[in-house]
Structure formats: structure tokens, C-alpha cells
mmJSON file of the N, C-alpha and C atoms, coordinates in Angstrom:
{"data_MODEL":{"atom_site":{
"group_PDB":["ATOM","ATOM","ATOM","ATOM","ATOM","ATOM","ATOM","ATOM","ATOM","ATOM","ATOM","ATOM","ATOM","ATOM","ATOM","ATOM","ATOM","ATOM","ATOM","ATOM","ATOM","ATOM","ATOM","ATOM","ATOM","ATOM","ATOM","ATOM","ATOM","ATOM","ATOM","ATOM","ATOM","ATOM","ATOM","ATOM","ATOM","ATOM","ATOM","ATOM","ATOM","ATOM","ATOM","ATOM","ATOM","ATOM","ATOM","ATOM","ATOM","ATOM","ATOM","ATOM","ATOM","ATOM","ATOM","ATOM","ATOM","ATOM","ATOM","ATOM","ATOM","ATOM","ATOM","ATOM","ATOM","ATOM","ATOM","ATOM","ATOM","ATOM","ATOM","ATOM","ATOM","ATOM","ATOM","ATOM","ATOM","ATOM","ATOM","ATOM","ATOM","ATOM","ATOM","ATOM","ATOM","ATOM","ATOM","ATOM","ATOM","ATOM","ATOM","ATOM","ATOM","ATOM","ATOM","ATOM","ATOM","ATOM","ATOM","ATOM","ATOM","ATOM","ATOM","ATOM","ATOM","ATOM","ATOM","ATOM","ATOM","ATOM","ATOM","ATOM","ATOM","ATOM","ATOM","ATOM","ATOM","ATOM","ATOM","ATOM","ATOM","ATOM","ATOM","ATOM","ATOM","ATOM","ATOM","ATOM","ATOM","ATOM","ATOM","ATOM","ATOM","ATOM","ATOM","ATOM","ATOM","ATOM","ATOM","ATOM","ATOM","ATOM","ATOM","ATOM","ATOM","ATOM","ATOM"],
"id":[1,2,3,4,5,6,7,8,9,10,11,12,13,14,15,16,17,18,19,20,21,22,23,24,25,26,27,28,29,30,31,32,33,34,35,36,37,38,39,40,41,42,43,44,45,46,47,48,49,50,51,52,53,54,55,56,57,58,59,60,61,62,63,64,65,66,67,68,69,70,71,72,73,74,75,76,77,78,79,80,81,82,83,84,85,86,87,88,89,90,91,92,93,94,95,96,97,98,99,100,101,102,103,104,105,106,107,108,109,110,111,112,113,114,115,116,117,118,119,120,121,122,123,124,125,126,127,128,129,130,131,132,133,134,135,136,137,138,139,140,141,142,143,144,145,146,147],
"type_symbol":["N","C","C","N","C","C","N","C","C","N","C","C","N","C","C","N","C","C","N","C","C","N","C","C","N","C","C","N","C","C","N","C","C","N","C","C","N","C","C","N","C","C","N","C","C","N","C","C","N","C","C","N","C","C","N","C","C","N","C","C","N","C","C","N","C","C","N","C","C","N","C","C","N","C","C","N","C","C","N","C","C","N","C","C","N","C","C","N","C","C","N","C","C","N","C","C","N","C","C","N","C","C","N","C","C","N","C","C","N","C","C","N","C","C","N","C","C","N","C","C","N","C","C","N","C","C","N","C","C","N","C","C","N","C","C","N","C","C","N","C","C","N","C","C","N","C","C"],
"label_atom_id":["N","CA","C","N","CA","C","N","CA","C","N","CA","C","N","CA","C","N","CA","C","N","CA","C","N","CA","C","N","CA","C","N","CA","C","N","CA","C","N","CA","C","N","CA","C","N","CA","C","N","CA","C","N","CA","C","N","CA","C","N","CA","C","N","CA","C","N","CA","C","N","CA","C","N","CA","C","N","CA","C","N","CA","C","N","CA","C","N","CA","C","N","CA","C","N","CA","C","N","CA","C","N","CA","C","N","CA","C","N","CA","C","N","CA","C","N","CA","C","N","CA","C","N","CA","C","N","CA","C","N","CA","C","N","CA","C","N","CA","C","N","CA","C","N","CA","C","N","CA","C","N","CA","C","N","CA","C","N","CA","C","N","CA","C","N","CA","C","N","CA","C"],
"label_alt_id":[null,null,null,null,null,null,null,null,null,null,null,null,null,null,null,null,null,null,null,null,null,null,null,null,null,null,null,null,null,null,null,null,null,null,null,null,null,null,null,null,null,null,null,null,null,null,null,null,null,null,null,null,null,null,null,null,null,null,null,null,null,null,null,null,null,null,null,null,null,null,null,null,null,null,null,null,null,null,null,null,null,null,null,null,null,null,null,null,null,null,null,null,null,null,null,null,null,null,null,null,null,null,null,null,null,null,null,null,null,null,null,null,null,null,null,null,null,null,null,null,null,null,null,null,null,null,null,null,null,null,null,null,null,null,null,null,null,null,null,null,null,null,null,null,null,null,null],
"label_comp_id":["VAL","VAL","VAL","GLU","GLU","GLU","ILE","ILE","ILE","GLN","GLN","GLN","VAL","VAL","VAL","VAL","VAL","VAL","LYS","LYS","LYS","LEU","LEU","LEU","GLU","GLU","GLU","LYS","LYS","LYS","TRP","TRP","TRP","LEU","LEU","LEU","ASP","ASP","ASP","ASP","ASP","ASP","SER","SER","SER","LEU","LEU","LEU","LEU","LEU","LEU","TYR","TYR","TYR","LEU","LEU","LEU","ARG","ARG","ARG","ASP","ASP","ASP","ALA","ALA","ALA","LEU","LEU","LEU","PRO","PRO","PRO","GLU","GLU","GLU","TYR","TYR","TYR","ARG","ARG","ARG","THR","THR","THR","PHE","PHE","PHE","ASP","ASP","ASP","VAL","VAL","VAL","ASN","ASN","ASN","MET","MET","MET","LYS","LYS","LYS","SER","SER","SER","VAL","VAL","VAL","VAL","VAL","VAL","GLU","GLU","GLU","GLU","GLU","GLU","SER","SER","SER","SER","SER","SER","GLN","GLN","GLN","GLU","GLU","GLU","VAL","VAL","VAL","PRO","PRO","PRO","VAL","VAL","VAL","ASN","ASN","ASN","GLN","GLN","GLN","LEU","LEU","LEU"],
"label_asym_id":["A","A","A","A","A","A","A","A","A","A","A","A","A","A","A","A","A","A","A","A","A","A","A","A","A","A","A","A","A","A","A","A","A","A","A","A","A","A","A","A","A","A","A","A","A","A","A","A","A","A","A","A","A","A","A","A","A","A","A","A","A","A","A","A","A","A","A","A","A","A","A","A","A","A","A","A","A","A","A","A","A","A","A","A","A","A","A","A","A","A","A","A","A","A","A","A","A","A","A","A","A","A","A","A","A","A","A","A","A","A","A","A","A","A","A","A","A","A","A","A","A","A","A","A","A","A","A","A","A","A","A","A","A","A","A","A","A","A","A","A","A","A","A","A","A","A","A"],
"label_entity_id":["1","1","1","1","1","1","1","1","1","1","1","1","1","1","1","1","1","1","1","1","1","1","1","1","1","1","1","1","1","1","1","1","1","1","1","1","1","1","1","1","1","1","1","1","1","1","1","1","1","1","1","1","1","1","1","1","1","1","1","1","1","1","1","1","1","1","1","1","1","1","1","1","1","1","1","1","1","1","1","1","1","1","1","1","1","1","1","1","1","1","1","1","1","1","1","1","1","1","1","1","1","1","1","1","1","1","1","1","1","1","1","1","1","1","1","1","1","1","1","1","1","1","1","1","1","1","1","1","1","1","1","1","1","1","1","1","1","1","1","1","1","1","1","1","1","1","1"],
"label_seq_id":[1,1,1,2,2,2,3,3,3,4,4,4,5,5,5,6,6,6,7,7,7,8,8,8,9,9,9,10,10,10,11,11,11,12,12,12,13,13,13,14,14,14,15,15,15,16,16,16,17,17,17,18,18,18,19,19,19,20,20,20,21,21,21,22,22,22,23,23,23,24,24,24,25,25,25,26,26,26,27,27,27,28,28,28,29,29,29,30,30,30,31,31,31,32,32,32,33,33,33,34,34,34,35,35,35,36,36,36,37,37,37,38,38,38,39,39,39,40,40,40,41,41,41,42,42,42,43,43,43,44,44,44,45,45,45,46,46,46,47,47,47,48,48,48,49,49,49],
"pdbx_PDB_ins_code":[null,null,null,null,null,null,null,null,null,null,null,null,null,null,null,null,null,null,null,null,null,null,null,null,null,null,null,null,null,null,null,null,null,null,null,null,null,null,null,null,null,null,null,null,null,null,null,null,null,null,null,null,null,null,null,null,null,null,null,null,null,null,null,null,null,null,null,null,null,null,null,null,null,null,null,null,null,null,null,null,null,null,null,null,null,null,null,null,null,null,null,null,null,null,null,null,null,null,null,null,null,null,null,null,null,null,null,null,null,null,null,null,null,null,null,null,null,null,null,null,null,null,null,null,null,null,null,null,null,null,null,null,null,null,null,null,null,null,null,null,null,null,null,null,null,null,null],
"Cartn_x":[119.314,120.007,119.069,119.237,118.509,118.308,117.702,117.802,117.576,117.818,116.639,116.742,115.98,115.923,115.959,116.668,117.093,116.6,116.538,115.873,115.919,114.343,114.622,114.151,114.627,114.841,114.979,115.268,115.071,116.502,116.916,117.961,117.841,118.194,118.507,118.877,119.918,121.055,120.629,119.515,119.388,120.421,121.568,123.04,123.167,123.12,123.429,126.283,126.29,127.202,128.656,127.518,127.983,128.606,128.02,128.874,130.019,130.738,130.94,132.722,131.98,132.675,132.595,132.08,132.648,133.597,134.448,135.573,135.361,135.893,135.906,135.22,135.474,135.289,133.944,132.95,131.361,130.733,131.466,130.413,130.284,129.827,129.801,128.84,128.218,127.029,127.126,126.368,125.981,126.219,126.105,126.617,125.761,125.428,124.189,123.163,122.499,121.644,120.297,119.485,118.083,117.264,116.241,115.42,114.181,114.058,113.489,112.039,110.906,109.574,109.05,108.35,107.138,106.529,105.422,104.06,104.295,103.019,103.556,102.92,102.253,101.124,101.409,102.743,103.402,104.296,105.071,105.346,107.306,108.084,108.469,109.986,110.694,111.407,112.7,112.952,113.582,114.581,116.27,117.037,117.465,117.641,118.241,119.796,120.003,122.029,122.42],
"Cartn_y":[155.414,154.136,153.562,151.969,151.008,149.658,150.21,149.965,148.143,147.572,146.034,145.108,145.05,144.444,142.968,142.034,140.476,140.395,140.373,140.238,141.008,141.149,141.764,141.204,141.882,141.354,142.318,141.878,142.546,142.03,142.441,142.119,142.143,142.024,141.889,143.043,143.288,143.792,145.58,146.437,147.755,148.37,148.932,149.239,148.728,147.699,146.747,147.131,146.368,146.304,145.611,144.027,142.71,143.605,144.476,144.154,145.04,145.849,146.655,145.179,144.749,143.695,142.146,142.06,140.816,140.614,139.433,139.471,139.376,139.969,139.954,138.774,137.616,136.257,136.722,136.239,137.17,138.346,139.069,140.202,140.318,138.79,138.523,137.689,138.689,137.431,136.316,135.885,135.431,136.267,136.375,136.818,136.148,135.666,134.593,134.336,134.2,135.17,135.352,134.15,134.383,135.069,136.241,136.842,136.419,136.511,135.688,136.887,136.035,136.96,137.135,138.414,137.646,138.838,138.706,139.342,140.854,141.242,142.958,143.154,141.824,141.859,141.08,139.972,139.275,140.553,140.582,140.939,140.702,141.632,140.962,140.345,139.503,138.207,138.642,138.08,138.858,137.603,137.862,137.118,137.594,135.527,135.892,135.311,134.727,135.879,136.493],
"Cartn_z":[77.642,79.284,79.429,79.514,79.63,81.219,81.581,82.896,83.309,83.052,83.281,84.7,84.997,86.296,85.886,86.696,87.09,87.343,89.15,89.937,91.174,91.374,92.482,93.455,94.789,95.53,96.99,98.04,99.398,100.69,100.85,101.844,103.338,104.492,105.712,105.835,104.906,105.484,104.984,105.011,104.306,103.962,104.45,104.56,103.306,102.762,101.642,101.86,103.263,103.534,103.589,103.141,102.809,101.1,100.969,99.25,99.844,100.582,100.593,101.651,102.659,103.336,103.26,101.93,101.22,101.051,101.416,100.44,97.867,97.951,96.043,95.589,95.977,95.43,95.783,97.175,97.109,96.413,96.185,95.238,93.993,93.322,91.924,91.758,90.527,90.36,88.565,88.74,87.202,86.219,85.592,84.189,82.988,83.319,81.886,83.308,84.604,84.664,84.481,83.824,83.519,84.418,83.74,84.32,85.093,86.388,86.917,87.029,86.254,86.349,87.637,88.287,89.056,88.712,89.124,89.197,90.523,89.69,90.023,91.874,92.042,92.974,93.667,93.959,94.436,95.584,96.554,97.789,96.983,97.337,96.456,98.137,97.199,98.687,99.106,100.267,100.84,100.831,101.02,100.891,102.855,102.715,103.709,103.856,103.299,102.844,103.662],
"occupancy":[1.0,1.0,1.0,1.0,1.0,1.0,1.0,1.0,1.0,1.0,1.0,1.0,1.0,1.0,1.0,1.0,1.0,1.0,1.0,1.0,1.0,1.0,1.0,1.0,1.0,1.0,1.0,1.0,1.0,1.0,1.0,1.0,1.0,1.0,1.0,1.0,1.0,1.0,1.0,1.0,1.0,1.0,1.0,1.0,1.0,1.0,1.0,1.0,1.0,1.0,1.0,1.0,1.0,1.0,1.0,1.0,1.0,1.0,1.0,1.0,1.0,1.0,1.0,1.0,1.0,1.0,1.0,1.0,1.0,1.0,1.0,1.0,1.0,1.0,1.0,1.0,1.0,1.0,1.0,1.0,1.0,1.0,1.0,1.0,1.0,1.0,1.0,1.0,1.0,1.0,1.0,1.0,1.0,1.0,1.0,1.0,1.0,1.0,1.0,1.0,1.0,1.0,1.0,1.0,1.0,1.0,1.0,1.0,1.0,1.0,1.0,1.0,1.0,1.0,1.0,1.0,1.0,1.0,1.0,1.0,1.0,1.0,1.0,1.0,1.0,1.0,1.0,1.0,1.0,1.0,1.0,1.0,1.0,1.0,1.0,1.0,1.0,1.0,1.0,1.0,1.0,1.0,1.0,1.0,1.0,1.0,1.0],
"B_iso_or_equiv":[0.0,0.0,0.0,0.0,0.0,0.0,0.0,0.0,0.0,0.0,0.0,0.0,0.0,0.0,0.0,0.0,0.0,0.0,0.0,0.0,0.0,0.0,0.0,0.0,0.0,0.0,0.0,0.0,0.0,0.0,0.0,0.0,0.0,0.0,0.0,0.0,0.0,0.0,0.0,0.0,0.0,0.0,0.0,0.0,0.0,0.0,0.0,0.0,0.0,0.0,0.0,0.0,0.0,0.0,0.0,0.0,0.0,0.0,0.0,0.0,0.0,0.0,0.0,0.0,0.0,0.0,0.0,0.0,0.0,0.0,0.0,0.0,0.0,0.0,0.0,0.0,0.0,0.0,0.0,0.0,0.0,0.0,0.0,0.0,0.0,0.0,0.0,0.0,0.0,0.0,0.0,0.0,0.0,0.0,0.0,0.0,0.0,0.0,0.0,0.0,0.0,0.0,0.0,0.0,0.0,0.0,0.0,0.0,0.0,0.0,0.0,0.0,0.0,0.0,0.0,0.0,0.0,0.0,0.0,0.0,0.0,0.0,0.0,0.0,0.0,0.0,0.0,0.0,0.0,0.0,0.0,0.0,0.0,0.0,0.0,0.0,0.0,0.0,0.0,0.0,0.0,0.0,0.0,0.0,0.0,0.0,0.0],
"pdbx_formal_charge":[null,null,null,null,null,null,null,null,null,null,null,null,null,null,null,null,null,null,null,null,null,null,null,null,null,null,null,null,null,null,null,null,null,null,null,null,null,null,null,null,null,null,null,null,null,null,null,null,null,null,null,null,null,null,null,null,null,null,null,null,null,null,null,null,null,null,null,null,null,null,null,null,null,null,null,null,null,null,null,null,null,null,null,null,null,null,null,null,null,null,null,null,null,null,null,null,null,null,null,null,null,null,null,null,null,null,null,null,null,null,null,null,null,null,null,null,null,null,null,null,null,null,null,null,null,null,null,null,null,null,null,null,null,null,null,null,null,null,null,null,null,null,null,null,null,null,null],
"auth_seq_id":[1,1,1,2,2,2,3,3,3,4,4,4,5,5,5,6,6,6,7,7,7,8,8,8,9,9,9,10,10,10,11,11,11,12,12,12,13,13,13,14,14,14,15,15,15,16,16,16,17,17,17,18,18,18,19,19,19,20,20,20,21,21,21,22,22,22,23,23,23,24,24,24,25,25,25,26,26,26,27,27,27,28,28,28,29,29,29,30,30,30,31,31,31,32,32,32,33,33,33,34,34,34,35,35,35,36,36,36,37,37,37,38,38,38,39,39,39,40,40,40,41,41,41,42,42,42,43,43,43,44,44,44,45,45,45,46,46,46,47,47,47,48,48,48,49,49,49],
"auth_comp_id":["VAL","VAL","VAL","GLU","GLU","GLU","ILE","ILE","ILE","GLN","GLN","GLN","VAL","VAL","VAL","VAL","VAL","VAL","LYS","LYS","LYS","LEU","LEU","LEU","GLU","GLU","GLU","LYS","LYS","LYS","TRP","TRP","TRP","LEU","LEU","LEU","ASP","ASP","ASP","ASP","ASP","ASP","SER","SER","SER","LEU","LEU","LEU","LEU","LEU","LEU","TYR","TYR","TYR","LEU","LEU","LEU","ARG","ARG","ARG","ASP","ASP","ASP","ALA","ALA","ALA","LEU","LEU","LEU","PRO","PRO","PRO","GLU","GLU","GLU","TYR","TYR","TYR","ARG","ARG","ARG","THR","THR","THR","PHE","PHE","PHE","ASP","ASP","ASP","VAL","VAL","VAL","ASN","ASN","ASN","MET","MET","MET","LYS","LYS","LYS","SER","SER","SER","VAL","VAL","VAL","VAL","VAL","VAL","GLU","GLU","GLU","GLU","GLU","GLU","SER","SER","SER","SER","SER","SER","GLN","GLN","GLN","GLU","GLU","GLU","VAL","VAL","VAL","PRO","PRO","PRO","VAL","VAL","VAL","ASN","ASN","ASN","GLN","GLN","GLN","LEU","LEU","LEU"],
"auth_asym_id":["A","A","A","A","A","A","A","A","A","A","A","A","A","A","A","A","A","A","A","A","A","A","A","A","A","A","A","A","A","A","A","A","A","A","A","A","A","A","A","A","A","A","A","A","A","A","A","A","A","A","A","A","A","A","A","A","A","A","A","A","A","A","A","A","A","A","A","A","A","A","A","A","A","A","A","A","A","A","A","A","A","A","A","A","A","A","A","A","A","A","A","A","A","A","A","A","A","A","A","A","A","A","A","A","A","A","A","A","A","A","A","A","A","A","A","A","A","A","A","A","A","A","A","A","A","A","A","A","A","A","A","A","A","A","A","A","A","A","A","A","A","A","A","A","A","A","A"],
"auth_atom_id":["N","CA","C","N","CA","C","N","CA","C","N","CA","C","N","CA","C","N","CA","C","N","CA","C","N","CA","C","N","CA","C","N","CA","C","N","CA","C","N","CA","C","N","CA","C","N","CA","C","N","CA","C","N","CA","C","N","CA","C","N","CA","C","N","CA","C","N","CA","C","N","CA","C","N","CA","C","N","CA","C","N","CA","C","N","CA","C","N","CA","C","N","CA","C","N","CA","C","N","CA","C","N","CA","C","N","CA","C","N","CA","C","N","CA","C","N","CA","C","N","CA","C","N","CA","C","N","CA","C","N","CA","C","N","CA","C","N","CA","C","N","CA","C","N","CA","C","N","CA","C","N","CA","C","N","CA","C","N","CA","C","N","CA","C","N","CA","C","N","CA","C"],
"pdbx_PDB_model_num":[1,1,1,1,1,1,1,1,1,1,1,1,1,1,1,1,1,1,1,1,1,1,1,1,1,1,1,1,1,1,1,1,1,1,1,1,1,1,1,1,1,1,1,1,1,1,1,1,1,1,1,1,1,1,1,1,1,1,1,1,1,1,1,1,1,1,1,1,1,1,1,1,1,1,1,1,1,1,1,1,1,1,1,1,1,1,1,1,1,1,1,1,1,1,1,1,1,1,1,1,1,1,1,1,1,1,1,1,1,1,1,1,1,1,1,1,1,1,1,1,1,1,1,1,1,1,1,1,1,1,1,1,1,1,1,1,1,1,1,1,1,1,1,1,1,1,1]
}}}
């Protein structure tokens, strides 16, 4: 098993209810997304959506 992190970010919704409550068209992500490489010493960015 291999797990790759494409983009690491924090969300304001700790319960991730947006995944449950959002309309299906908003529960998607870009399958062609490029990896975002962050320095390990940097703080994880917060997604404000």
C-alpha cells in the first residue's frame, strides 16, 4: 500500500462535515492536481473555504 499526499492543508471544519453536506459537484478534486511541496518546517496552511 502506498499513500501519497498531494496537498496538505488544515480546514476550519474539524469534523469535515463539508464532505457530508456538500452537493456532489462540490465533493470533487482535480485528478490532474500537481503535488504541492512544502518545507517540513513550515506551518500547514489553513483552507478558509
